[in-house]
N, C-alpha and C positions, 0 to 999 in steps of 0.2 A: 788298579788296572783290571779290566775284564778280559778274560781269554776264553774264546769259544773254539773248541777243538773237535773237528769231525762230527759236528752235531747233526743228529737225524731224528725225525719224528714221523712215524707212520700211523695212519688211521686205516686199518685193514690193509687193502692193497694200494691205498693212496699214499704216496711219499710226499707229505706236506713240506718237509724239510729234509734235504738230502746231502749229508756230509759237508756242512758248511764250516768254515774256520775264519775267524778274524779277531783282532784285539782292539781295545779302546784304552788309551792311556789317560791318566788324570790330567785335567786341564784341556781336554780335547772334546770338541763337539762334533759328533759323527752323525751324518744324515743316513738313516736306514730306509731305503726306498724300495718299492715294488708295486706292481699292479695287483688288483684284487685277485686273491687266490694264489699269490706267489709264495706264501709261507712266512710273510713278515709278522703277522700277529701271532702265529704259532710260536715263532722264535722268541718274541718278546714275552709271551706267557711262560715259556721255559726259563727265560732269563730272570724272571721274578719268582720262580719256584712254583708257579701254579700248575704247570704240566711237567711230567717227567719225560726226559728224552728217551727215544727208543735205543739210541746209542750216542756215544760222544760225551763231552763234559763241558761244564760252564764253571769257570774259576774266577773268584775275586781275590786278588793278591795271592794267587797260588792255592787257595782253599776252595773246595767244591761247595757250591751254594746248597747242595742237598745234604751235606754232612750234618748241618744243624740249621734247618730251614727258618726257625724262629729267630735265631741269632743273626742269620743272613738278612732277614727282612728288616732288621734294625738299620742296615747299611744301605737299603734300597728305597728310593721313592718312585712311585709308579702312577702315571696318569693314563689310564686306558682310554681308548677312543670312545667307548660308551661310559660316560661319567657316572660312577656309582655314588649317588647321593640319596638322602632320605628327605622326602618332600615335606614331612611334618615337623622336621627339626628346623630351628633357626640356624643361620650360618655359625653363630657362636657355639650353639649346642653341638652341632656336627663336629666342629673343630675340637671341642672339649672331649667329645666321644672318641675321636681319633687319637687324641692325646692320651686318654685313658688306656686305649688299646695298645698304644706305643709305650705305655708305662713311663711317661714323662712326669717328673716331679713338678710341683707347683711353680717354683721359680723358673724352671726351664720352659714350662708351658706359657707362662706370662711373657717371657722374653721372646719366644718364637711366635706367639700370637701377635704381638705388636709388629714383628717383622713381616709376617705374611699379610696382615691386614693392610699395612702401609704399602708393601711392594706389589700386592695383587689387587689393590684398589677396592677393598671390601668395607671401608669405614662406613659408608652410607647405608649398607645393607646388613651390617653385622648382626642385628637383632631382628632381621626379617626372615620369614619362613622361606625355605629353599624352593618350595613348590610355587611361590609367587615370583621367583626371579626370572629375568630374561635369560636367554641361552648364553649370552656373553658373561653375565654374572655367575651363572652355574659353572661355566668353564673356569672362571677365575677361582671359584670355591674349590673345584677339583684340583687345580694347580696348587692351591694353598695347602690342601691335605697332603699332597705329594711331597712338599718341601718342609712341612711343619716340624718334623723331627731332625732336620738338618742332615739328610742322608749324604753318604759319600758318592753313591751312584744314583743317577736320575735318569729314568726312562719315560719319555714323553711321547704319547701317541696323539697326533693332531692337537697340539696345545693351544693353537689360536683359532680353532673352529668356533664360529659364531661371534667372533669379536669384530667390532667396527675398526676402521683404519687407525684411529687414535689409540684404541686399546691394543691393537696389534703392535704398534710401535713401543708402547710401554712394556708389554709382556716380552717382546723381542729383546729389549734392553735388559730385562730381568734375567732371561735365559742366557744372554751373552755374559752377564756378570757371574751367574752361577757356573757357567762353563769354564771360568778361569781357575776354579778350585776343585771342581768335581769331575767325575767321569760321567759324561752326558751323551745319551743317544736320543736322537730326535727323529720321529717318523712323521711325514706329512705328505699330502698329495699336492700341496701348494709349493711349486718349485721355487717361486720367488723367496719364500720363507726359508727354504733350505739353502738357497744361494746366499742369502743375507746372513745366515747364522753359522753354517757348518764349515769346519776345516777340511773334513774328508767325507767322501760319499761311498757308501756300500749299497749296491743295487742287487736285489735278489729277484729271480724270476724262475718259475718252474721249480721252486724249492732249492735252487742253486745260486751261488753268487756269480754274477756275470760282470761285476766291476767293483773294484776296491782301490780308490786312489783319491788324490786331492782334486778339487774342482778344476784347478788350472790344468792339471795333467789330463783329466778326462776330456775337457773341452779341446785341448790340443790334439789328443789322440783320435778322438771320434769326430771332430769338426775341424778339419784342416783348412777349410776355405771360408772366405767371407764374401758377402755380396755387396757391391758398391752401386748405388743409384746415382747417376749423373744426368742432370737435366739442364739444358742450356739453349740459348737462342743463337742461331747463326744462319747465314744464307749459303746454301749448298756447301756445307762443311765437308772437307776431305778426311774421312775417318782413317784412311790409310796412314796419315801422319800420326794419328793417335796410336795406332798399333806399332808403328816404327819406334815411337818414343817409349811406349810401355809394352814391350813384347810379352811380359809376364801376365798381362790381362787376357781373360777369355770372355768373349761376348756371349751373354745369355739371351738377351733380347734387345731389339731396337724398334723404337716407335718415332714417327715423324708426323708433325701437324703444322703445316705452313713452315715457319722458321724455327719451330720448337722441336728439339731432339731429346728423346729420353732413352738412355742406355742403362741396361742392367749388366753389370760386369762381375766376373768372378776373379778373386785373387787369393793368394796365400793368406791364411788367417793372421799371420804375424806381420804382414806388410802394412806400412803406414803410408798410404798413397794419396790421401785426400788433399793435402797441401800441394803436393807435386802436380796433381791433376788440375787444381784450381789455377796454379801458376801457368801451366801449359795452355789452358783455355784462355787466360788473359793474353798470352803472347799471340794466340791465334785470333784474338778479337772475338772470341765466343763468349757471350754473356752468360755466366753461370747463374742459374735460378735455384738450383738445389744440388747438394752433394752430401751424401752420408753413406756410412757403411753399416752393415748388419752382420754380426757374427752369430753363429749357432749358440743357443743357450742350453742350460741343463735339461730343459724339457725335450729339446731335440735329441740330446744324447740318450735320455731315458727311453724315448719312443724307439729309437734305433736299436737299443740293446734288448728291449723286452718285447717288441712286436712279433717276434718269431715264436714266442712261447704261448701255449694255450692257457687261457684264464677262465675256462668254463667249468671249474670245479664247483660242485654244488655248494660246498662250504669249506672255507680254508681251515677252520678249526672247529670241528664238531664238538658238541657238549661232551665234556669229559670229567670224570671224577678228579678233583685236584689232589695234589700231594697230601698225604695224611698229615693233619695238623690240628691243634685244638681249635674248636669253633670260636667265632667272634664273641658269642655270649659268655663262654667260659673265660676267654681272655679278659673281657670287660669285668666279669665278676672278680677275677684275680687282681686286676688292676685297681678296682675300687677297694677291695679288701686291703691291698697293700697300702693304698693312700690313707685309708682310715687308721691303719696301724701307725703310719708316720705321724698323723695328726695327734693320735693319742699319746 
């Protein structure tokens, strides 16, 4: 479980993150959303230990991630929005390099390599240089490195960016299966992706959390109405009869063209009126041409919750010196030395 308590991060006078708190349980996929400049990326950088908070804490199973950053990194997989890849390496060489940094032994690397190659769809490009890959395959490679060491906590920032529709479906299924056993936080600007995958939504704006609830609860709380479009043919229909039959309906707009009538109606989001309206029209000998309802979606909720906050910060997370830790080259040298000793 991840626990974030009163977490803040300041860049000079700018409060990028301002006393936010939330938890993520194992087996839960949480969507972490926010407009540009909201503090989302800064929060995720603190969650993986790259940035120190100005105040507050981040705990994994009750232990601070900053108590032992190297040990904590073994439990976290991270795919940042800007995919950190080495263009001159092949996909295999890159994953082997990440494995060495992670100090995976040979059997573990072999097992996990087979898993990520199969599930991330990398078989065809495994020995191809990363610099020659399409954006979609580069994204798959980045996801593969994030899950290579089988982490308990997975933080994914725009994981389906650049993928075609078929690839999105495949990666979506992979994320869904990973979410059954891991603590998983997903950040994306693609609301359909969040709606398809996430159990709960956390929305941050202006450095503060403005919503933290299940999708269903958010849609009910912030989108209490639905819009019903009813199009039918009738000669001089008496709409007063419709209002008498359905007093709960509110008229948004009305259009008439010869015998065709188009009504936009508002009703409670939970009301299921389409069948009843169709039956009423049949009784009145009105020929129904179209009837459908449209409820507000997550995008509408997101816009309503965040539109009042300014997003004109020059940069959400300025360049900052990361938490002090051994360099990658030192880690790699240690890992290679360790492997050589094992082989000897």
